[in-house]
N, C-alpha and C positions, 0 to 999 in steps of 0.2 A: 115165361121165360124172358129173363133179364138182359138187356144187353151190354157185355162186358167190355166197354171202350175207354180211355181215358177222355178228359174233359175235352182237349182240342177236338180229338175225331167225333167225339160226341156233339160239339157244335157242327161241325162241317157235316156231318150227317142231318143233324135239324135242318142246315141252311139248304143243303141239296133237297130235301124234303118240302119245304116252302116252294123253291126253282120249281119242282116238281109237280108242286099242286098249280101255281101261277098258271105254267104253260099248260097243264090238264084245259084249264078254266079257261084260257084263252084259247082252247081249243075249241071250244065247246061241248068238253064232253066229262061224264060222268065216271066215276071211280069205276062202275060197274062198267060200262062201255071200254073203258081204255083196258080194264083188266079182260075182257071180253077179247080185248082187241090183239092183246099179247100173248094169252091164256096163261093167265095169273090170277090168282083168285082176289075180288076185293079187299077181303081181308089183308091179304100180303100187301096190296097197294095201301093200304090206311096205315099199315105199319112202316110202311117206306116214307109216306108222305108227312107223318109224326117222327122221323127217323129212328126209329126203335127198330132198326134191323141194318144190318152192314150191306151194304148191295154190293152183286157183282157184276164185273165189267161185262157180263153177257147180259144180267138183267138190264144196265144201263144202256147198252144197246139195243135191246129189245122194249125199254120205255123209249128213246128218241126216234125210233122209226115207227111206232105207236104214235107219236106227236108229230111224225115228220118234221121234224128236229134234227141239226148233229148233235150229238151227244155231248159236248163242249156245252151247248145251251143248258144242259141240266147241273152242271157244276158250278159252285160257288166262285167268284171270281178271284178271291183271295182269303187269305186269312180273318181280313177286315170286313169283310162281308160275310162273314159265317160266325164272326162275333157277332156281329149286330142283331143275330136272328135268334 
């Protein structure tokens, strides 16, 4: 199933995925460990990290809790940040 979003949203989701992966690695967690911690499949987490799925606020909050960071840390800083990634 292909995610149908406009280019700007796709860039933002990709940047969010990069940020998610960076924070996960900084926490020393594998995809499987984070997925298990928050009750998500490893495949869905991988899809989030690759920007292939439109994240819900509930999922954003679960990820932040699992990584022990504020939810704002998962969000790209601005449009420039998301365009670079």
